[in-house]
N, C-alpha and C positions, 0 to 999 in steps of 0.2 A: 371604525367611524362610519356614520351614515352619509356624510358629505363626500361626494366624489372628488378625487384629486387627479391632477393631470401632470404628466411628465413633460417638461419644457424642452424645446430644441437646444442643442449645443451647436454652435457655429464651428465649421471647419473650413479654413481657407487654404487652398492649394497655392504654393508660391507663384504659380503661373498667373493667378488672378492679379497679384500685385504687379507683375511685369506688364500685363495688359493695361491695368489701371494707370500705371506710369506712362505708358505709351499714349493712352487717350488723353491724359492730362497735358503732356508735352506737345502733342501734335494736333489735338482737336479742341479740347476745352480751354486750354491756356488759362486765362484769368477768370473765366466764367465758372461759377459754381452751379453747374447744371445738375438737375435731377435726372439720372440716366437709368433707363429700364434695363434690367438684367434678369437672368434666370438662376435659380438654385436647384439642387436635387436632393431628395431625401428618400427614405425607405431603403435601408441596406442591412446587412447581417451584423455589422460591427457596433453601431451606436445609434442613439436617437439624435442624429445630426443633420444639419443643413449644410450641404457642400456647395461651395462656389469655386470656380477655377477659370482658366483662360476662356473656355467656351461659354461662360456665363454671359459674355458680351455679344454672342451671336444673336442676330435678329430673330431667329426662329430655332427653338429647341423643342423636341417632341418627347413625350413619355416613352419609356423603353420597355413597357409591358406589352405583351401580345404581338411583338414584332416577328417572332418565330415560334416554333414549337417548344424551344428551350426557355422562352420568357413568358409563357402563360403561367398563371398562378396554379393551375392544375399540375403542371410539370414541377414547378418550384416547390410546391407543398408536398406532393406525393413522393418526391425524391429527396426531401430534406436538404435542399441545395444550400450550401454555404456560399453566398455570392458576395462579390465586392462592389458590383454595380449599384449605383443609386438609381432606382427605377423611375421615380416620379418627379416631375418638374414642379417648380413653384415660381410664381411671379415675384419679382422684387425690384427695388430701386436703390440706387447708391448716390450719395452726394459727397463729393470730394471737396473739402473746404480749402481755401487758399492759405489759411494761417491757423495755427494752433489756437490763437485767441478766438477767432470766429467759431471754431469747433467747440470750445469750452462755453462760449456765451450763448449758444443755441439753447432755447427753452425746451428742455427735453419732454416735459409734460405736454406742452402744446403740440410739440412735434408728433408724439405718438397718438395724441387725440386726432390730429389731422390725418395721420396715416390710417388709423383705425376707422375714421369716418369714411374713407374710400371703400373699406370692406362693408361698412354699414349701409352705404348707398347701394352696393351690389346686392345686399340682403333684401333691402326694402323694395327695390325696383324689380326684383325677381331675376336679375341677371345672374346672380349666384346659383339659381336653380338650374339655369341652362348651362352655366359654366362653373361647376362646383369648385374648380381649382382656385377661383377668386377668394375662397374662404381661407386659403393658406398663402398669405403674403408675408414678405419680410422686407425690412428696410435697413440700410447700412449708412451710417455717417462715418466719414474717414478724414484723416489728414495725412498727407504723404510728404515726408521730408526727403526729397529726391537727391539731396546731397549726402545724407547719411544712410539712405535706404531704410529709414525707420518709419513704420506705418502705425498710426493710432486709429482704432476703429471701435464701433459699438453697434451691435445688432439689436434690432427690435422685431419681435414677433407678435403683432397686435392681437389681443383677444378681449372680447367683451367682458366687463367686470361686474355687471349688475345682476347677473343670474347665478343661481346655485343649483346643484343637481344632487338629489338625494337617492341613495340606494333603497329600493323597496325590499330587496333581499340581497344577500351577498352574491358577488359575481360567481358565475358557474363556468366550468370548462365547456367548450363548445361541443365536445363529443358526448357530454352528458345531457345536452339539450336536444341535439339533433342526432338522427341515425347516420350510419356510415353512408347510406344511399343518398340521404338529403345533403350531406356535406359534399359528396362527389357531384351532385347536381349543381350545388352552388359554385364549386370550382370550375366545372365544365362550362356552365352557361355564362360565366364571367367574360369569356373571350368574345361573346356576341355583343357585349356592351360597346357603345361608341367610346372613342378615346376620352371624351370629356367626362364620362361617368365611370371610369375604371377605378377611381379611388374612393369616391362617395357614391353609394348606390343603395338599392333595396333588395332584400331577399324575401320573396313571397313563398310561404309554406302552403302548398296546395297539392298534397299527395304526389302523384306521379308527375304533375305539371309544375312542381316547385322549380323556381328559376330566379335569376337575377333580373331586376328591372332598374330603370333609370331613377335618379333622384327626383326628377320631375314627376314621374309616375307616382312616387310615394307622396309628394306634396299635394298632388291633385286629389289624393284619396285619404289625406291625413285626418279629415273630419268625418270619415265614414264609420260605420259600425264594425268594420272588419279589421281594425288595426291590430287585433290580437295576433293575426297571422302575418303581419308585416314586421319585418326586422330591418331597421336602419343599419347599414353595413359600412364600415370604414376599414381600409387597409391601414393597419395600425403600425406606425414606425417605432413605437415604444418597445423596450425589452424588459421593463419592470413587471413583475408578476402582478396581475390584476390591476395594473395602473395604466390607463390609456394615454396615448400621446396627445400633444398639444392641439393638433388639428380638430379633434372631436369637439373642442370647446366652441369654436365658431359654427360647427355643423349643428350643434344643439341650439345655438342662438338663432340660426336660420329656422329651425323647427318651431322654436318658441314664438317667433314673429308671425309665422304663417298659419299656425293652428288656432282653432277657436275653442277647442275643448281642453280639459285638464287631464286627459287620459295619460297613463304612463307610456314611456317610450322604450321599446325593446331595441337594444343596440348590440351588434356583433362587432367585436374588435378582432379583426382577422389579421393574423400575422403570417407572413409568407416565408417560404424557404425553410431554413433550419429552425425557425422560431414558431413554425406552424402549430406544434403541439401545445403551445402556451396561449393560443387563441381562447377568448372567453366571451361570455354573453352577459350583458347588464340589463337590468330593468330599473328605469330611472323616473323620478318625479321632478319636473322642472319647477323651480320656485323663483319668485322675484319678478320684477318688471323689466321688459326689454327697453333699454335706453341706448340708442345708437351713437351717443356722444361720449361715453365713458369707457376708456380702454386702458389696458395695461399690457406689459410684454417686453420691457427692456431686459436684456440678458445680463446675468451676473458675470463678474470677471473671475479670474483665477483665485481670488481671495474670498469668493462667494459673497461679494458685495456688488451693489449696483454701481457700475462704473465701466469705463472703456478698457479695452485690451490693447496690448502693444506687441509689435513684432519687428525685429531687426533682421533684414535680409542682406546685410553687408557681405556676409560670407557666401551666400548663395548667388550673389551677383558676380562673383569671380567667373571669368569667361568659361573656364572648364566646367565649373559647377552648373553654370547656366546651360551649357551644352548638354550636360547629363540630364537636366530636367526637361530638355526640349527634344532630344533625339527620338524618344519613344512616344512622342505625341500621337503619331499616326496609329501606332499599336493600341494606345489607350482609346483612341476614337473607335477602333474596331469593336471594343467591348461595349460600347454604348448601345448600339442597336444591332449591328451585323453579327457579332459573335460574342455575346455577353459571358459565355462560359469559358472563353479563352483564358488559359492559365499562363500569364506572361512571366510569373516568377519561375515557373518550371523551365521555360525557354531560356530565361536570362541566366540561369545557373549552369547551363550546359557547357562542357568543354569539348571542343571539336578539333580533331586531328585531320589535316588535309595532306594527303600523300600526292604531291605534285603541285607545283606553283606556277603552272603554265596558264593556258587559255581557260581551262576549266577551273583550276584552283583559284585564279583571281576572281572569276565571276561568282563562284560558290562563296568565297569569303565575303564579297560585297553583299550578297543576298542574306547570308547569315547575320551580318551586321544589321541589316535592315529589319530583321526579325528580333533584334534585341540580344543576340548572343555576343558576349564580350570576351570570351576566352578562345582564341584560335591559335593553333600551332601549325606551321608549314614545314613539310619535309621535302627537300629537293636538293640535288647536287649540281644543278645547271646554273649558268650565268646568263644575265640579260644580254640578248643580242639586239642589233639594230632593227631586226624584223619584228621584235616582240611588242614594243609599246603600242602599236596601232591596234593590236588584237587583244593584248593582255592588259586589262584595265588598271592594274596597280603599278605599272612601270611607266617611266618617261625617258626622254632622250638622255637625261643626266645619269641614268642608271647604266647606260651602255659604256663600252670601252672608249673613253675619250683621252686615252694616253696613259692612264693609271690602272687599267684593267677594269673589265666589266664587273659589276656587283653580282654576288650570288643572289639568285631569285628568292630563296627563302628569307634572307635577311632584308632584301629590298621590299618584299611584299609585307613583311611584318612591320617595317617602319612606315610603309605607306598607310597601313590601317591606323597607326597611331597619329599620323598627320590628319587623317580624315576625322578621327575621334580620339582625342588624347587619353581617354580613360580605357581604351582597349588594352587587354592583356594579351598581346600578340608576340610571338617569338618564332625564330627560324632555326631549323636544324639541318646542317649539311650532312646528308647521308645518302648513300647509294643502296637501294633496296636489293638484297640478295635474291637471285632468281634461279629457277630450275634450268639445268643445262648450261650453267655458267660456272665452270670449275674455279674461277678466280673470285667467287663470291666471298665477301668478308663476314666471318662468323660474329665478330664484335658488332657489326651493324645489325645482324639478325637479333642479337640480344637487346641492343638499344631500341630496335623497332618494337620488340615485345614489351619493353618497359613503357614506351610512349603510348602504345595502344591501351595498356593496362591502366594508365593514369588519365585517360580521356573517356568521355561518355560515348562518343561516336567517331568512327573513322570513315572518311570519304576517300574512295579509291579513284584518283583522277589522273593516273599516269597514262603514258601513251603506248604501252605495250601490254600484251596479254599476260606474259609471264611475270611482269612486275606486280601484278595483282594477286599472285598466288599466295605468297607468304603472309601478307596482311589478312587475306581471307582465312587462312588456317588459324592465325593467332586470334583474330576476332571471334572465330567459331569456338576455339578452345576457351577463351575468356568470356564468352557469351556477351560480346559487345555489339552494339548496333553498327552495321557496315552498309555503306551505300556506294554503289559503283555507277559511274557515268562513262560511257565510251562513245566515240564519234566515228562516223564514216564521212565520206565526201558530202552527202546530203541526207545522211541518216544519223540517228542517235538511239542509244539505249540507256535507260536509267533503271536501276534495280536495287531494291533493298534485300539484303541477304537474309535468309530465313533463320528464325530462332524457333524453339519449340512452341508450337502454336497452342492457343487456348481451345477449350471445348473438346479436347482429345482428338482434334483433327490433325491431318498430316502436316509435318513441318514443311515450310516452303524451301525451295532450292536456293543455292547461291549462284554466283556468276559462272562457276565451272560445272554445275550439276548436269548440264545438257551436253557436255563435251565427252567425246569418246577417245580423245588423245590427250596426253599430257603436254603442257606448254614447253616448247623448246626455245633455243636461242634465236630470236627473230632479229637480233641486231647485226647478224653477219650479212655481208654482201648486199647492203641496202643502198639503193640509189638515192639521190638528193630528195626526190619527192616522197620516198619512203622514210627518210630520216626526219622529215618535218610532218606535222599534223596538218594535212591538206584538206580543209573542209570549207564549205560555204560559211562566211563569217557569222551568220546568225545562228547556226546550229549549236555552237557552244553555249550561247546565252540561253537558248531554250532548254538544253539539257541541264545546265547548271541550276536554273531556277526550278526545274522539276525535281532535281535531286534534293534541294533544300526544302521545297514544299512537301515532299513525301516525308522527310525527316520531321518537320514541324507537325505534320498531321499525326505521325506516330506518337509524338510527345503528348498530344491531346487525347489519345485513346487510353482507356483505363488499364489496358494490359500492354501498352507501349508497342515495342517491335514484335510482339507475339500476336498482334492483331491479324485476323484473317483478311484476305483481299476482298471479301464480300461484306465486311463490316465498315462502319463509318465512325469518324470522330466529329467534333463540332465543326470541322472545316470540310467535311465531305468524305468521299471514299479514300481508301488508302491502298492503291494498287500495288501488286507485287513488283511489276515492272511496267515500264512505258517504252514502247518502241515507236519512233517517229520517222516519217518519210517526207522530207521537205519537197521532193520533186512532185509529190501528189498532195501535199499539205494535209496529210492525215496521220493518225497514230492509233495504235492498239494497246491494250493493257492485258497481256497474257499473264497467267499465273501457272507456275509449275511446282511440283513437289520435289523434295530433296531426293537425290539418288543415293542408293546404298553403295554405289561404286564411284562416288565423286572423289576426285583427286585432291579436294580441298576441305570439304566439310563432313566427309563420311566418318563413321566411328573408328574405322581402321586407321585412317590418317591421324585423327586427333589422338588416338591412343598411342601411336608411335611417337608423335611429337611430344606428348607429356612424359612418356617413359624413357625414351632414348633420343632426346632432342638433338644433340650434337651429331651422333652417328646417323640419325635419320636425315638431317639437313645435308650432311656431307654426301650421302648417297644421292639425294635429290639433285644437288648442285652438279655432281659429276656425271650423272646418267640421265639421258633423255627418256629412258624407258622404265626406270625404277618405280615411278608412281603408278604406271599402268600395270606393272607386275604385282605391286602391293594391293591394289584395289580390285584386281580381277579383270581389268579391261583387256589385258593381253589374251586371256581365255575367251573373252567375248569376241575379240577380233578373229581368233582361230575358228571359233564356232561359226561365225558369219562366213568366213572363207570356205569352210567345209560345206556349208549349205549351198554356196554358189557352185562349188565343184559338183555336188550331187545333182543340182538342177541342170548344169551343163551336160553331165553324163546322160541324164534322162533325155535331153534334147538330141544328143548324138545317136542314142539308140533308136529314137523314133525317126 
């Protein structure tokens, strides 16, 4: 057909919008039926939709394009990004009626003509030229039954009805009209446009000087003789093949009002991200008379008829469900402008194992929760003492020994997470980690630890002794699991991600034990009271805990995960191999070390022995302080070093 058709918006309302609307009705509007300004968002990968949510009521919302290198249309289009963010804002208004009767009695035709007239005034006055976003406005009428939490609503997307647009030839793929170089100039120069012209603008074809220009630049030259090289351009929210989105309709109405000639209009419907390859070019003839008083645009309901929609949120108003829809609000806000590429679903699906439920374990758990991780398992065999609650944030006085025995830390920590957020899948395991040089180590606990690490995505080593980190490090290395260690001194801390086979054929990063030249022994013997407790400046544990979690989250956002090199970045920035901090000087360093072939935990010799002869291997390790050194060749290295010292000493004696 020669007559151009448009794809209309579909409304999508996040439940948080209704929560906020209810709050406004109860606390501010009360019996008044005020027309309230709101914002909506459109242009996303999933649908031709207009999204409203809790943030729609904010007094200021900005477009989310060109806020970083990851949100330019050049990056989105050249990388075929499948994005969930709705990049472009739209002005809207909502009227919440006091009764269902007043909602039904509203004259819908007069209402949309009144709403459309606001767009018409912006077109005729020229305000829409300076602020093209005024061409895309929406209006919502609602009735909220706050007893049953049932909401009735109807969206309107006003569009001028008196004009028609004829194809002068069929739509063409953009890459058949423009060269690759011209397309790249369009994408690259778009970032130089002011925010107001990022959705509707002009592309001028002028050889090497081809570039994007403002809509005002186009309007001022619309009656010149050079319009053949001018292309009206719109970021198209539609996903239908060769069918542009609803916003083009009012843009063409603006052109029809301000031009004096009847020349054809060239239009680029530019689709960004993964839809970029479906972008197309139109050549249109505008027919009919501009009449700024005749408008259409009511949305159809689920039965494809003109009428309101209904939603019942009784189930989602349950306190637990309400908490679920609210706890991740801050994370969702990050995606708007600060980190639109952030993959929250990947984070949310992770299962984390925390070895140690002390100062570090409590803080790491809280930070993981804040990032949206909902599955956490604690492993510890200690009980809550009276000295713990002031430093270990998941415990309180009631967990201590009040005559019935102190609670196990693992159980108390898991229950505390559920009290903070009832939908947490948290559990506690009472287990003593078998350690080198400890002949009484429990083999069943070693097998249990292996199974726990195997069924989790990441293991955090947060125990208070060096030797207790050895077996988890070996198991994580064998199973190729993400392992992160945090260790504390009095005013120092060290956080490290254990190495996995790196990408780009570079060297594998080291683990916690790779720089050691001795095997861990039994450090539990003959310890004084200050050695039995983790004596640190209180703030050190919080710093180390947060760094451990932030490194893990950054790894999840990298395309190769834990195999990322320390000189590479994710959407959250660098991903260091380790962070060592010195609170006495308030500084920290981020050294990276490669894996050692003589490592007592992650070397191929150790992993091979663990896989082939697990029980015999562990028995020898638990009973002997030197077995690991003998196995990995560290003993020979020690002897060689001693012989060199002897030779040097002999040379000195001779001289």
